[in-house]
N, C-alpha and C positions, 0 to 999 in steps of 0.2 A: 504339759500334756496335750495331745492333738486335739482341739475340739472339733474337728471335721471327722477325725477318725478315732474316736475315744476308747475304741476297744473294751477290755474288761473293766468293770466299773471299779474295782479295787485290784491294786498292783502291789507286788512285793518289789522293792527295789533296792539292790544290794551294790554296794561301790566295786566290789569285786567284777562286777557284770560288765563294765566298761560302760555303763549308762551316763552321759552327761547329766541325766536328769538328778540324779543323785546329788551332786556338786550344785546344782540350780537351787534344789530346796534346802541343802544345807547353807547355802550362802543367803538365800531368803530369810530363813529363820534364825540365823546366826547361831546355827546349831554345829556341832562337830561332824565330820564325814561319817556316818554310821548307816547300817540299814534302816528303811523306811517303810511303811505301809502308806500307800497314797489312794484315796477315795475321790474320785470325781463326783460332783452333785450336781445331779440333774434333775431338774422338776418341771413338768407341762413343757418338756422341749426346750428348756430353758436353761442355758450352762450358768451355774450361779458361782462355782469355785471347786477349790480342793481342800480335803483335810488329810493332813499328814500327820503320822505318829512316829514316834521312834522310842526305845529305851535307853536309861542311862549306862546300863552295862556294854550295848551295843550289840546284843545277841541277834542271831538271824529269826526272822519272823517265817514261819510255817503256814502253811494252805488254812488250816484251822483258824488261825489268827484272821486271815483275809475274811474268812466266812462269818466270823463273829462281828468284824467291823461292818459287815456289808448289811446285816440285820439293823445297825443304826442309821442308816442312809436316809430314809425318810425324814425321822425327826431331825437329822441335822439338815437337811436340805430346807425342811419346814422353817426352822429356825434361822438358817441364812436368808431365806427369801423375806422373810419379817424384818430382820434387820436392814436388808437393803431396801424395802419400801419404807420402813421408817428413817432410814436416811435420806431417801427420796422426798418424803412428806416433811421433814426439816429444812431440807434447801428450798422446797417450794414454799414454807412458811416464811421463811429469812426473805425470799423474793418478793413474798406478796407483802411482808411489812417493808420492803423498800418501795415497793411499787405504792403502797398506801401513803408512805411518807413524800413519795414524789408527788402524787396526785393532790395531796392537802397543799403543798408547797405551789404547785401551779393553780389549784383553785385560789388560792390567797393571793399569787401574783394577777390571775388576770380579774378578780374580782377587786383586787386593791384594798391595801390596810388603809388608804385614806377614804374617808367619808365626804363625800361633796356637801360643803355646808357646816362643817362639824365647826368651824370658827365664826360663823355667821348665824344664820337662820337655826340651826340645828344645835348651837351652843349649849343651852340649857339642858337638851336632850343628852348630850355627850357628858355634861358634867355628871349627871345621874348616872349613865352607864359606866363611867371610870369608878364611882363611889361603891356600886353592886357589883360589878364584874368580881372582885378578888374574893366575893362570898359566894355560898350554896344557896341563899336566899332565893324563892321561887320569885319570877320576873312576869308582869303582864303587862303588855305593850298593846296599846289602844291607839286606833287612828284608822282615818278612812281606807278604803283600798287603794293600793297604790302608793302610799306614802314612804315605803322601805321598811317595814317592820321586821322582814326577814335580813335586810343588812345589818338593822341595829342588833338583832338578835345573833347575828354572826359576830358582830363586834364585841359582843358579851363574852361568847365564847372563847374568840381570839384573846382577850384581854384577862382570862381568866386562868386559874392554876389547871384547869381541865382541856386547855389549847390542844395538848398532844393526843388528847382522848377523842373519839368520835362524836360528830356532830350530826345527828340522826333529824331530819324534817319529816313531819307528817301533817298533811293536809286533812284536818279532820271532816271538810265537807265534801271531799272527793273519794272517800271509801263509801261503799254499799253498807247499810247499817247490818246486813246480814254477815259482814266480813270484817266489821270493826274489832269484835274481840280479837279475831284470830291474827288480825294485823298488828294490834298493839302489845297483846299480852302471848300470843302465839299457839300453837297448838300440838297434843301429843296425836302420834299414827293411831289412825282409826277413831279419831273422835266425832267426826262426821264422815258422811258421803264426800269422798273426794279428798280425805287427809290422808293420803298415801305414804306420809313420811312426816317425822317430827319436825316442826318449825319453830324456830326462835322468835319472839315479837318484837317490835321495834323498841321496847324498853330495855329487853336483854342486850339488844344491838348499841345501845347507848351506855352500856355499863361503863363507869369511870369517866363518862363524858356529859355530853348534854343534849336534852331533847326538846325540839320547838314544836309545839302542838298548835298549829297554825289553824285560824277559823274555830277557834275552842267552842266558841256558841252553837256549832252546828252539831256537837258531839250528844248522840242519843242519851235518853236517861239512864238506860242499863250500863252504858259504857261510863257516865259520870261517877257511879256508884264504885265502879271497880277502880277508877283513878284515883278517886278519893282514898282507897285503901293502899295504892301504891305510894301517895305522898305522906299518908301517914305512917306506915308500916316499912317502907322502902323494900316491899316484897312482891312478885307477882305471881300468878299461877296460870298456868297455860290452860286452854281450853281442853276439857277431857283428861286433866291432869289431877293429882293429889298431891303434889309436892309443892313448897311454897320455896321461890328461887330468889335470893335477895339480890337485889340491885344499887348500885351506888351511881346516883344520876343526879343533874340539876336539871328543873323544869323549867322553861321559858314558854309561856303562852300568849297568843297573839288573836287579837279579834278585831273587826269593825262594827261589831254589834253593841247594843246599849244592854252590858250583861246586869246591872241593877235592874234594869225594868224588866229584863226576862226572868231576875230573880222574883219581881212582884207579881209576874204574870204564872209564876209557878213551872216555868220549862227550863229552869237552870237551878241548880241545887244550891242553896244559901251556903251551905258548910263548904261547898266546892268551891264556890266564889271567893269565901274570906281566905281558904288555903291558897289560891292562886294569885290573889292580889296583895301579896305580902308587900311587894314595891311595884306598885303601878307607874307605867311611863307612858305619857300620852305624845305621840309623833303629830306635831302640826301639819296641816295641808299645805301645798305647795303655795297655795294663794295668801297664806298666813306669813310664808317667808320667801316671797318673792326675790328677796336681795340673791336668794341662791341660784335664780334661774340662769343668768350668765354663765356662771361658773359651771352648772349641769350640762348646759347647751355645749359648751367647749369640750367638755368631759364625753359626752355622748357621740359629738362628732368624730372625735379621734379613735373612741372604742367602736362607732359603728364601721367606719373607714376600715379599721383592721379586719373587723370580721366579715363585712362583704368585699376585702380583698379590693378595693378602689385603688390602691396606690398612694395618689397624691390626695390630700385632706383639702376640700374644698373651702374658699372664704365663705366669710358671711357678707350679704349684700347689706347696704345701708338701710337702717330701719328696721331690720330683722328683728334684733333683740327688741324694738319697741313694740312690735306685732306681739311677739312672744310675752311681754310683760303686760300687755293690756288684754290678756285672755286668763281667765281665772283657773282652768286647769281641774276642772272636777274629777279627772284621772288621774290627778297629781303627777308624780315623778313617772310612773308607768308609761302616761299618756304623752308625756313630754319626750319619753325616750321613743317610742313609736313614732311620734310626728318628726323628729329627727332623722329617723331609719327612712321614713316614706320620703322626707325630703332629699336625701342623700341618693336614694334609688331612681327617684324622678329629675334631681338636678343634673346627672351625668355630668358632674365635673363642675357644673356653673356655680356661681355665687349662690348662695341659698338665701331664699325670700321668705319661706314658709307663708306667701299671702294667700294661696288657695288651700291651704292645709288646716286652717284654724278655722272652725264652725262659727258663726255669728261675729266675726271679727269687729271690735269697736275699736276706736281709737284712743279712749280713754284709759288711763294706766290704774293697775290695781295698786300701786305702792301707797295706795292713800292709806291701806291698814298695816302699813308695815312700818317700824318704828324708825325713827330719824335723828340721830343723835348729831347733827352737824350742820353747821350754817351754809355749808356748800351747797345745801338742798333746796336753794332758793327757787332755784328754775324745774324743780321734781315735776310740778304738774301741769305746766304749760301744753297748750297743743302742740302737737307733733309739727315742726317746720319743714317747709318745701326744700331750702337750701340743703346740700349735703353737707358744707361745714357746718351748719348750726344743728344738724342731727348729729354728727359726730360730736360736736362740744357739748350737747346736751346729754348724750349716753356717757360721756366721760365725767361730767359733773354726777349723774346720777350714781355712778361706781363709786366715784370718790366719796360721796355722801357716807354709803354704807361702809367704806372704810376708813371713815373719820379721818379724810384727807391724807391716807397713808398712800403712798406711791410703790414702795417696792418690798420685799419680804413676803413671807408665807400668807400674810393677812392684807397684801396691799393690792392696789387697782391694777398692777400690770399684770399681775398672775392671774387675776379675774377675766381680763382682755386678751390674755395670751399675747401679751406684748414684752419687748425686752425694756427695763425702765428707763433707760436712755430715750428709745424710741417714743415712749410714752411722754416723757416730758419735753422732747422736740415737738411733739404735736401740740402739747399744753402751750407751749410758747406760742405756736404759731396761731392757735384759736384764741389766744388771751385768756386762758384759764391759769388764775393763779396756783401756786403750790409752794410749800415749805415756809420759809419765813415769810413770804410776802401774803399768805394767808393769815398769818398770827398778826402782821401789820394791819 
């Protein structure tokens, strides 16, 4: 049929008329060559397709048959349009699912499956993470601001059976109290002024996945009551709604505040605290795991160099790590990351010193609070030397102390220092640092 010049909406097509269209329809529908009724479907100036009718006996159609078929045009056209829209919706749904999987994989690639310090300062934390991840028990992450609570929560989700489901993050302290119920539990159309459409809350979006309630201590009392119901009944009720919606979620809460003290003060519900703290995990501040600082610095240098598009990764100046180790990092890992980024911006490709970026820099080391399990740490707390080879030797001994003398491998000093194991051994021989059998002797 000619879409540009459609002609009559319903046509009688007979093979004897010499029209090629009869053969086209018969071949397309795999029917014998016989008379047809063909009706073009057009709705809102959109050409949708053709409905073709035939009969088994091959009898000729009459004009009255065409008029009867024409009466069915609108229902057929609406049904065809709905079918085409449904097919388009399914295609978009499949495309969205592919995009979601791609974004999840890209997020995991960018954030990295490896947690820096998992084999050293964060080893006890990661042992707890591996134990609780396969379960659905609520987890409460405790720690100072900037210690990486969201990273640990992501690790729990990625190691759990829910890793293919959504991972929804909620900063309870960043949502105004007037909007907290709508954001967490959703609302129905017309529930309040401005509710122009139905909205799913964060708990519904986390169905069959994990929800991270960061800064749970900032949650207002009213929302605490409704959160307790979600944890107990596994159901949510939208604002302005009367229907209970079941949700299958795993709840991870995080805070830097002293929740037991808040319970004593009456600003945080005791029953909610006990529900959330089924499995508490305390993340130590960076000053208590200074052994992770060298690895974190190298990681952030590589990461920020790529993000800033600097091309070449700059080197560390002599004694740079010493300066970083001597600072207590009250802002923890986040402060260290920001310091590395500032150093890269100001350094313009030169070796990084961090000399002017650490407030109140003092020469003494914070390693006094870190556990040392090796005799190689004898040089750990001596004053900072002036000669370059002594600074280098002291830093290598420091790293070896925390790897218990191990040079290569995933937990070796070469990995932390960003060196090839052979290169590190060559430097150790040159500096007179024993390793391997010589240490045992």
